[in-house]
C-alpha positions in Angstrom: -24.5 -40.6 246.1 -25.5 -42.2 249.2 -26.8 -39.8 252.0 -29.4 -40.6 254.8 -32.1 -37.8 255.3 -34.5 -37.7 258.1 -38.0 -37.0 257.1 -38.2 -33.6 258.4 -35.5 -32.9 256.1 -36.6 -34.8 253.2 -40.0 -33.5 253.2 -39.0 -29.8 253.2 -36.6 -30.8 250.0 -38.9 -33.0 248.4 -42.3 -31.3 248.9 -41.3 -28.5 246.6 -39.8 -30.6 243.9 -42.9 -32.7 244.0 -45.2 -29.6 243.7 -42.9 -28.3 240.9 -43.1 -31.6 239.3 -46.9 -31.5 239.4 -47.0 -28.3 237.0 -46.6 -30.6 233.9 -48.7 -33.8 233.5 -46.7 -36.9 235.1 -48.0 -40.3 234.7 -46.6 -42.6 237.4 -46.8 -46.3 237.8 -46.9 -47.8 241.2 -46.3 -51.5 241.7 -47.3 -52.7 245.2 -46.5 -56.3 246.7 -49.9 -56.9 247.7 -53.2 -55.1 248.4 -54.2 -57.4 251.0 -52.0 -56.4 253.7 -53.1 -53.4 256.5 -49.7 -51.7 256.5 -49.3 -51.5 252.6 -52.7 -50.2 252.3 -52.0 -47.2 254.3 -48.8 -46.8 252.5 -50.8 -47.3 249.4 -53.6 -45.0 250.3 -51.4 -42.3 251.7 -49.7 -42.1 248.0 -53.0 -42.1 246.4 -54.7 -39.4 248.6 -51.5 -37.1 248.3 -51.4 -37.6 244.5 -55.0 -36.4 244.5 -53.6 -32.7 246.0 -51.2 -32.7 243.2 -52.5 -31.0 239.7 -52.1 -33.2 236.9 -50.4 -36.2 238.4 -51.9 -39.7 237.3 -51.0 -42.8 239.3 -51.7 -46.3 237.8 -51.4 -48.6 240.8 -51.2 -52.2 240.3 -51.4 -55.2 243.0 -48.5 -57.6 242.6 -50.8 -60.4 244.7 -47.5 -61.3 246.5 -46.1 -62.7 243.0 -42.8 -61.6 241.9 -43.6 -62.8 238.2 -46.6 -60.8 238.4 -45.1 -57.9 239.7 -42.4 -58.0 237.1 -44.9 -58.2 234.3 -46.6 -55.4 235.7 -43.1 -53.4 235.4 -42.7 -54.3 231.9 -46.0 -52.8 231.3 -45.1 -49.7 232.7 -42.0 -49.7 230.8 -44.0 -50.3 227.5 -46.5 -47.4 228.6 -43.4 -45.1 229.0 -44.8 -43.7 232.1 -42.6 -40.6 233.7 -41.6 -42.8 236.9 -42.0 -45.9 238.6 -42.5 -46.4 242.1 -42.1 -50.1 243.5 -42.9 -51.6 246.7 -41.3 -55.3 246.0 -43.0 -58.6 246.4 -39.4 -60.1 246.7 -36.5 -58.3 247.6 -34.0 -60.5 245.8 -35.8 -60.0 242.6 -34.9 -56.4 242.6 -31.9 -56.5 240.3 -34.2 -57.4 237.3 -36.4 -54.5 238.1 -33.5 -52.0 238.4 -32.2 -53.1 234.8 -35.7 -53.0 233.1 -36.0 -49.4 234.5 -32.2 -48.4 233.9 -32.4 -49.7 230.3 -35.5 -47.5 229.6 -34.0 -44.7 231.2 -37.3 -44.4 233.3 -36.9 -43.0 236.9 -37.4 -45.7 239.5 -38.3 -45.1 243.4 -38.4 -48.3 245.6 -40.6 -47.9 248.9 -40.7 -49.6 252.2 -38.7 -52.7 251.0 -34.9 -52.2 250.6 -33.6 -53.4 247.0 -30.6 -55.9 247.1 -28.6 -53.7 245.0 -29.0 -50.4 246.9 -25.6 -49.2 246.9 -25.3 -49.7 243.1 -28.5 -48.3 241.9 -28.4 -45.6 238.9 -28.5 -42.1 239.6 -32.4 -42.0 238.7 -33.2 -44.5 241.2 -33.7 -43.9 244.7 -35.2 -45.9 248.2 -37.6 -44.3 250.5 -38.3 -46.3 253.8 -37.7 -46.4 257.5 -34.3 -47.7 258.6 -35.0 -51.3 259.7 -32.2 -51.3 262.1 -34.2 -49.2 264.1 -37.3 -51.0 264.2 -36.6 -54.5 265.6 -33.8 -52.7 268.0 -36.5 -50.1 269.6 -39.3 -52.9 270.0 -36.8 -55.5 271.5 -35.4 -52.9 274.1 -38.7 -52.1 275.3 -39.8 -55.6 275.6 -36.5 -56.1 278.0 -37.7 -53.3 279.7 -41.2 -54.5 280.4 -39.9 -57.9 281.5 -37.7 -56.4 283.9 -40.2 -54.3 285.2 -42.4 -57.5 285.6 -39.5 -58.8 288.1 -38.0 -61.3 285.4 -34.5 -62.3 286.0 -34.8 -65.1 283.5 -37.2 -65.0 280.5 -38.0 -67.0 277.6 -39.7 -65.7 274.2 -40.5 -66.6 270.8 -39.8 -64.7 267.8 -42.4 -64.4 264.9 -40.2 -63.6 261.6 -41.6 -62.0 258.5 -41.4 -63.1 254.9 -37.8 -64.8 254.6 -37.1 -63.3 251.2 -37.7 -59.7 252.5 -34.8 -57.5 253.9 -37.2 -55.9 256.3 -37.9 -59.3 258.1 -34.1 -60.3 258.1 -32.9 -57.1 259.6 -35.7 -57.0 262.3 -35.0 -60.4 263.5 -31.2 -59.4 263.6 -32.3 -56.4 265.5 -33.7 -58.9 268.0 -30.7 -61.0 268.2 -28.4 -57.9 268.5 -30.5 -56.6 271.6 -30.8 -59.6 273.3 -26.8 -60.3 273.0 -26.5 -57.1 275.2 -25.5 -57.5 278.8 -28.5 -55.7 279.8 -31.0 -58.0 277.9 -29.0 -61.3 277.9 -31.3 -62.7 280.4 -33.6 -63.3 277.7 -33.5 -66.4 275.8 -34.9 -67.3 272.3 -37.0 -70.6 272.5 -37.5 -70.4 268.6 -37.7 -68.5 265.7 -40.0 -69.2 262.6 -41.6 -67.3 260.0 -45.3 -66.4 259.8 -44.9 -64.8 256.7 -46.2 -61.0 258.0 -49.6 -62.8 257.9 -52.2 -63.0 261.2 -53.6 -66.3 260.0 -50.3 -67.8 259.6 -49.0 -66.4 263.1 -52.2 -67.7 264.9 -51.2 -71.5 263.3 -47.8 -70.7 264.3 -48.5 -69.6 267.9 -51.0 -72.4 268.3 -48.3 -75.2 267.7 -46.0 -73.3 270.2 -48.4 -73.5 272.8 -49.4 -77.2 271.9 -45.3 -78.0 272.5 -45.8 -76.9 276.2 -42.8 -75.0 276.7 -43.4 -72.0 279.2 -42.9 -68.7 277.6 -42.7 -65.1 278.9 -43.1 -62.9 275.5 -43.3 -63.0 271.9 -41.5 -60.5 269.8 -43.1 -60.3 266.3 -41.6 -58.5 263.2 -45.1 -56.8 262.6 -48.4 -56.3 264.1 -50.3 -58.5 262.0 -48.2 -61.4 263.3 -48.6 -60.1 267.0 -52.4 -60.1 266.8 -52.3 -63.4 265.3 -50.3 -64.9 268.4 -52.6 -63.2 270.8 -55.8 -64.8 269.1 -54.0 -68.0 269.5 -53.3 -67.3 273.0 -56.4 -66.4 274.0 -57.9 -69.6 272.2 -55.4 -71.7 274.2 -57.2 -70.3 277.2 -54.4 -68.0 278.5 -54.3 -64.3 279.2 -51.9 -62.3 276.7 -52.1 -59.5 279.3 -49.7 -61.6 281.6 -47.1 -61.8 278.8 -45.1 -59.1 277.1 -46.0 -59.1 273.3 -44.3 -56.9 270.8 -44.9 -55.8 267.1 -44.0 -53.2 264.7 -46.1 -50.9 262.4 -48.4 -49.2 264.8 -51.5 -50.4 262.6 -55.1 -49.2 263.9 -55.3 -53.0 264.9 -52.3 -53.0 266.5 -53.2 -50.1 268.5 -56.5 -51.3 269.4 -54.7 -54.7 270.5 -52.4 -52.2 273.0 -55.5 -50.4 274.2 -57.1 -53.8 275.5 -54.0 -54.5 277.3 -52.9 -57.5 274.9 -49.9 -56.0 272.9 -47.5 -54.2 275.0 -45.1 -52.7 272.6 -45.2 -51.6 268.9 -43.3 -49.4 266.5 -44.8 -46.8 264.4 -43.8 -46.5 261.0 -45.0 -43.9 258.9 -46.6 -45.5 256.0 -48.4 -42.6 254.5 -45.3 -40.6 255.0 -43.3 -43.2 253.1 -46.1 -43.1 250.4 -45.6 -39.5 250.2 -42.0 -39.4 250.2 -41.7 -41.9 247.5 -44.2 -39.9 245.1 -42.3 -36.6 245.9 -38.9 -38.4 245.1 -40.5 -40.1 242.0 -41.7 -36.5 240.6 -38.4 -35.0 241.5 -36.4 -37.7 239.4 -39.1 -37.3 236.5 -37.9 -33.7 236.4 -34.3 -34.8 236.2 -33.7 -33.6 239.5 -30.9 -35.0 241.8 -32.4 -36.4 244.9 -30.9 -38.2 247.9 -30.5 -42.0 247.2 -31.5 -43.0 250.6 -34.6 -41.1 252.5 -35.2 -42.2 255.7 -38.5 -41.7 257.7 -37.7 -42.5 261.2 -39.6 -45.2 263.5 -41.1 -44.2 266.8 -41.5 -46.5 269.8 -45.2 -46.8 270.9 -46.3 -47.8 274.2 -49.3 -47.9 276.4 -48.0 -44.4 277.7 -48.0 -42.4 274.5 -50.2 -44.5 272.1 -53.1 -42.1 271.9 -50.8 -39.7 269.8 -50.4 -42.3 267.0 -54.0 -43.4 267.0 -54.9 -40.5 264.6 -52.0 -40.7 262.4 -52.7 -44.2 260.4 
């Protein structure tokens, strides 16, 4: 079964299942890719805070420390402990086939959250995926960057593209979104100077941007796969004595740091990804599966475009 559900419908259907599932004790193992990440911290805390509102639900949350082997070991421990369900935010989406098999062999329900497993179409009946559709994320971001460059009077523009982790489906899709938008007639006036990974990290992005600036090629903007890298780019631009306000810089996630950069006038575009909503949806889905209920194989939490005009409504969400 493969269905697509918007968060409004998913929440109505799954919240009742989650609350019902909380009537009996449930021990859920949660394997996060890493704790040291702003967006994933919001997702993790959203899950933890929601679990506190449900009686008899216990979470065991582990830090994969961005190490796929460590994360696999944590999941093996969950299986050995016979948890009622497992929630995984995978370090390496290419390694998810092994995780899927581990849970399936033990007949333990499994929910992937935020990062899409490579074997999504063939997941067993008691496994699911909760996230936001990445085909929308980079598309919304790049379309707005295009509009902003047009509004600035640009008829020819050049941009750099900062890519996330290369073993991560979200980074691959977001970068493809950028290319797809820039291939359309309305935005074909924008050319990509270079695309390189900064691993979703602020420090890596600062170093990458500094190297690009040193190369001396004029540019009009930076399209980043997430806010953290966009902020790193902004820091490098400032360190080089340039004003980021004269450029169009875009990110994704609408983190509090990203929104602060937007309020300062440095970040022009971001896209809200409801981290806490994904965490809640993942836990609801895990509880429903632990009860043997049927849930949607894919639950989509919509992305929302954020610009200086509407950022105030998102500043209280994360």
